[in-house]
C-alpha positions as CSV (number, residue, x, y, z in Angstrom):
1,X,-88.7,81.5,-72.7
2,X,-85.1,82.1,-71.9
3,X,-82.9,82.9,-74.9
4,X,-79.2,82.4,-74.5
5,X,-76.6,83.7,-76.9
6,X,-72.9,83.0,-77.2
7,X,-70.0,83.2,-79.7
8,X,-68.9,79.9,-81.2
9,X,-65.5,79.6,-82.7
10,X,-64.9,77.2,-85.6
11,X,-62.3,76.6,-88.4
12,X,-62.2,76.7,-92.1
13,X,-58.7,75.3,-92.6
14,X,-56.4,77.8,-91.0
15,X,-59.1,80.5,-91.0
16,X,-60.8,81.1,-87.6
17,X,-64.5,82.0,-87.8
18,X,-66.6,83.2,-84.9
19,X,-70.3,82.3,-85.3
20,X,-73.2,83.6,-83.1
21,X,-75.5,81.0,-81.4
22,X,-78.9,81.7,-80.0
23,X,-81.3,79.2,-78.4
24,X,-84.1,79.0,-76.0
25,X,-82.8,77.2,-72.9
26,X,-86.3,76.1,-71.8
27,X,-86.2,73.4,-74.5
28,X,-84.3,70.4,-73.2
29,X,-84.1,68.4,-76.5
30,X,-82.1,69.4,-79.6
31,X,-84.1,71.6,-81.9
32,X,-84.0,72.4,-85.7
33,X,-81.3,74.9,-86.6
34,X,-81.5,77.9,-89.0
35,X,-78.2,79.1,-90.3
36,X,-78.0,82.8,-90.9
37,X,-75.8,84.0,-93.7
38,X,-74.9,87.7,-93.2
39,X,-74.9,90.4,-95.8
40,X,-71.8,92.2,-97.1
41,X,-71.3,94.0,-93.8
42,X,-70.3,90.8,-92.0
43,X,-71.8,89.2,-88.9
44,X,-73.3,92.4,-87.5
45,X,-76.1,93.2,-85.1
46,X,-78.7,92.6,-87.8
47,X,-77.5,89.0,-88.4
48,X,-77.3,88.4,-84.7
49,X,-80.9,89.7,-84.3
50,X,-82.0,87.2,-87.0
51,X,-80.5,84.3,-85.0
52,X,-82.3,85.5,-81.9
53,X,-85.6,85.7,-83.8
54,X,-85.1,82.1,-84.8
55,X,-84.5,81.1,-81.2
56,X,-87.8,83.0,-80.3
57,X,-89.6,80.9,-82.8
58,X,-88.4,77.7,-81.0
59,X,-85.5,76.9,-83.3
60,X,-81.8,77.3,-82.8
61,X,-80.3,80.3,-84.7
62,X,-76.7,80.2,-85.7
63,X,-75.3,83.1,-87.6
64,X,-72.3,82.1,-89.7
65,X,-69.1,84.2,-89.9
66,X,-68.4,83.8,-93.6
67,X,-65.6,86.4,-93.6
68,X,-63.7,85.0,-90.7
69,X,-62.2,86.6,-87.6
70,X,-65.6,88.2,-86.9
71,X,-64.7,90.9,-89.5
72,X,-67.1,93.9,-89.6
73,X,-66.1,96.1,-92.6
74,X,-67.4,99.6,-92.4
75,X,-66.7,101.3,-95.7
76,X,-68.0,100.2,-99.1
77,X,-64.4,99.5,-100.2
78,X,-63.8,97.4,-97.1
79,X,-67.0,95.4,-97.7
80,X,-66.1,94.7,-101.3
81,X,-62.6,93.7,-100.3
82,X,-64.0,91.0,-98.1
83,X,-67.0,89.9,-100.2
84,X,-65.4,90.1,-103.6
85,X,-62.8,87.3,-103.3
86,X,-65.5,84.9,-101.9
87,X,-68.0,85.8,-104.6
88,X,-65.3,85.4,-107.3
89,X,-64.1,82.0,-105.9
90,X,-67.3,80.1,-105.2
91,X,-65.4,76.9,-104.4
92,X,-63.7,78.7,-101.6
93,X,-67.0,80.2,-100.5
94,X,-68.6,76.8,-100.4
95,X,-65.8,75.4,-98.3
96,X,-66.3,78.2,-95.8
97,X,-70.1,77.6,-95.8
98,X,-69.6,73.9,-95.2
99,X,-67.3,74.6,-92.3
100,X,-70.1,76.7,-90.7
101,X,-72.7,74.0,-91.4
102,X,-70.5,71.4,-89.8
103,X,-69.8,73.5,-86.7
104,X,-73.6,74.1,-86.3
105,X,-74.4,70.4,-86.8
106,X,-72.0,69.4,-84.0
107,X,-73.7,71.7,-81.4
108,X,-75.5,69.9,-78.6
109,X,-78.5,72.3,-79.0
110,X,-79.0,71.3,-82.7
111,X,-80.9,68.5,-84.3
112,X,-78.5,68.0,-87.2
113,X,-81.2,66.1,-89.2
114,X,-83.3,69.3,-89.4
115,X,-81.3,72.3,-90.6
116,X,-82.1,75.2,-92.9
117,X,-80.2,78.2,-94.2
118,X,-81.3,81.8,-94.8
119,X,-79.3,84.8,-96.1
120,X,-79.5,88.4,-96.9
121,X,-77.9,90.1,-100.0
122,X,-74.5,88.3,-100.3
123,X,-75.9,85.9,-97.7
124,X,-78.8,85.1,-100.0
125,X,-76.2,84.0,-102.5
126,X,-74.6,81.9,-99.8
127,X,-77.9,80.2,-98.9
128,X,-78.6,79.4,-102.5
129,X,-75.1,78.0,-103.0
130,X,-75.5,75.7,-100.0
131,X,-78.7,74.4,-101.7
132,X,-77.0,74.2,-105.1
133,X,-74.2,72.1,-103.6
134,X,-76.7,69.5,-102.4
135,X,-76.1,70.2,-98.7
136,X,-78.5,68.4,-96.3
137,X,-80.9,71.3,-95.7
138,X,-84.6,71.2,-95.3
139,X,-85.0,74.7,-96.6
140,X,-82.9,77.5,-98.1
141,X,-84.2,81.1,-98.2
142,X,-82.7,84.1,-100.0
143,X,-83.8,87.6,-99.0
144,X,-82.8,90.3,-101.6
145,X,-80.0,88.0,-102.5
146,X,-77.5,87.9,-105.4
147,X,-78.8,85.1,-107.7
148,X,-76.1,84.2,-110.2
149,X,-75.1,80.5,-110.2
150,X,-71.4,79.5,-109.9
151,X,-69.8,79.3,-113.3
152,X,-68.9,75.8,-114.5
153,X,-70.2,74.1,-111.4
154,X,-71.7,70.7,-111.9
155,X,-75.3,70.8,-110.7
156,X,-76.1,68.7,-107.7
157,X,-79.5,67.4,-106.6
158,X,-81.1,70.2,-104.5
159,X,-82.5,68.7,-101.3
160,X,-83.7,71.9,-99.8
161,X,-87.1,73.5,-100.4
162,X,-86.1,76.9,-101.8
163,X,-87.7,80.3,-101.2
164,X,-86.4,83.4,-103.0
165,X,-87.8,86.7,-101.7
166,X,-86.8,89.4,-104.3
167,X,-87.5,93.1,-104.7
168,X,-88.5,93.6,-108.3
169,X,-86.8,97.0,-108.4
170,X,-83.5,95.7,-107.0
171,X,-80.8,97.4,-109.1
172,X,-78.3,94.6,-108.2
173,X,-80.3,91.8,-109.7
174,X,-81.8,92.5,-113.1
175,X,-84.9,90.6,-114.3
176,X,-82.7,88.4,-116.6
177,X,-81.0,87.0,-113.5
178,X,-84.4,86.3,-111.9
179,X,-85.5,84.4,-115.0
180,X,-82.2,82.5,-115.1
181,X,-82.6,81.4,-111.5
182,X,-86.1,80.2,-112.2
183,X,-84.9,78.2,-115.1
184,X,-82.1,76.8,-113.0
185,X,-84.3,75.7,-110.2
186,X,-87.0,74.3,-112.5
187,X,-84.3,72.2,-114.2
188,X,-83.2,70.9,-110.8
189,X,-86.7,69.7,-110.2
190,X,-86.5,70.8,-106.6
191,X,-89.4,72.3,-104.6
192,X,-89.0,76.1,-105.1
193,X,-90.9,79.3,-104.9
194,X,-90.0,82.9,-105.9
195,X,-91.8,85.9,-104.5
196,X,-91.1,89.1,-106.3
197,X,-92.3,92.2,-104.5
198,X,-93.3,95.3,-106.5
199,X,-92.1,98.8,-105.6
200,X,-89.4,97.1,-103.6
201,X,-85.6,97.5,-103.9
202,X,-82.5,96.0,-102.4
203,X,-82.1,95.5,-98.6
204,X,-85.9,95.7,-98.1
205,X,-85.6,93.5,-95.0
206,X,-83.2,95.8,-93.2
207,X,-85.0,98.5,-91.1
208,X,-82.2,101.0,-91.2
209,X,-81.6,100.8,-95.0
210,X,-82.3,104.2,-96.4
211,X,-80.2,104.9,-99.4
212,X,-82.6,105.3,-102.2
213,X,-80.0,106.7,-104.6
214,X,-78.1,103.4,-104.5
215,X,-81.3,101.2,-104.4
216,X,-81.1,100.3,-100.7
217,X,-84.4,100.8,-99.1
218,X,-86.4,99.2,-96.3
219,X,-89.9,98.2,-97.2
220,X,-92.1,97.3,-94.2
221,X,-94.8,95.6,-96.2
222,X,-92.4,93.4,-98.3
223,X,-90.4,92.6,-95.2
224,X,-93.5,91.4,-93.3
225,X,-94.7,89.3,-96.3
226,X,-91.3,87.7,-96.8
227,X,-91.0,87.0,-93.0
228,X,-94.5,85.3,-93.0
229,X,-93.6,83.2,-96.1
230,X,-90.4,82.1,-94.4
231,X,-92.1,81.2,-91.1
232,X,-94.7,79.2,-93.1
233,X,-91.9,77.3,-94.9
234,X,-90.0,76.6,-91.7
235,X,-93.1,75.3,-89.9
236,X,-93.7,73.1,-92.9
237,X,-90.2,71.5,-93.0
238,X,-89.7,71.4,-89.2
239,X,-93.3,70.5,-88.4
240,X,-92.4,67.3,-86.5
241,X,-90.7,69.4,-83.7
242,X,-93.9,71.4,-83.1
243,X,-91.9,74.6,-82.8
244,X,-94.2,77.5,-81.8
245,X,-93.9,81.1,-83.1
246,X,-94.1,83.4,-80.1
247,X,-96.0,86.6,-80.8
């Protein structure tokens, strides 16, 4: 195995975005691609690590730059200043997501007929919105994601198999939103599953999350279970490529 990484520049209109590509050079043929949607901190080391992990599993990992310009906000105010406008304007967010999808699909390393999307926190919302828009994805996975649907959007046929990994004690997503998402996905008649983990808060997938006061806390058990569920789903939808999980 020889994993290669490099930045990939793409455009959303006039906005320049800089994605992060990871793939195993030992594979000669195009492989399935997993798009990584970053959390509110931007395309940081955690998002890059997720792309590398996908490459280690035999896929292509492509972390999207949903803020543009490779922005990495540091303070809570700075993060909200970048995330807020996109969350408030879901049409603009979807346009940005489609630009990243298109850029990944055009890469020589990628089999564009076999793509999936995952995301964390704000990125979980992004992954769900990609599925909601009927984008050609085999799977969409939300980890401790924001779950509210775009207001007034006309529902599209969801092609992706959807997995939602949710911490039941997440203060950012009350149980009513979880129920609403279940009703939304059931009405869409897509293939979906929702895993709610007890004694688990927001950011449970992030090893350095340690802010219990604000409900941000890594949970090793829940992270492991969510990872295994995701690996199982990806193997299911990408099975024809015989990608191997390296341990």
